C-alpha positions, 0 to 999 in steps of 0.5 A: 137649091133655088134662090131669088136674088138681084140676079133673078132666079138662080140655082146654087151649085155650091159655096166657096171658102170665102162664102161666095156662091157658085150659081147659074141663072135659069129660065123657069120656062125650061127645066133645070137640066136644059138650063144647066147645059146652057149655063155650062156652055156659057161658063166655059166661054166665060172661063176662057176669058177668065171671068166667073160669076160670084155673089156674096150673101 
């Protein structure tokens, strides 16, 4: 599910029990799969620092 938000273009991965979404920003110049691979690498690094990106609807 693609959404436009204050974060720019994001791709919604899922929704948490508190109503937050898990998402990643993607570059519309590249395909979703490549964008997701880039996201996964960044997300892994962010997890190492205990940071996660969520937003509420």
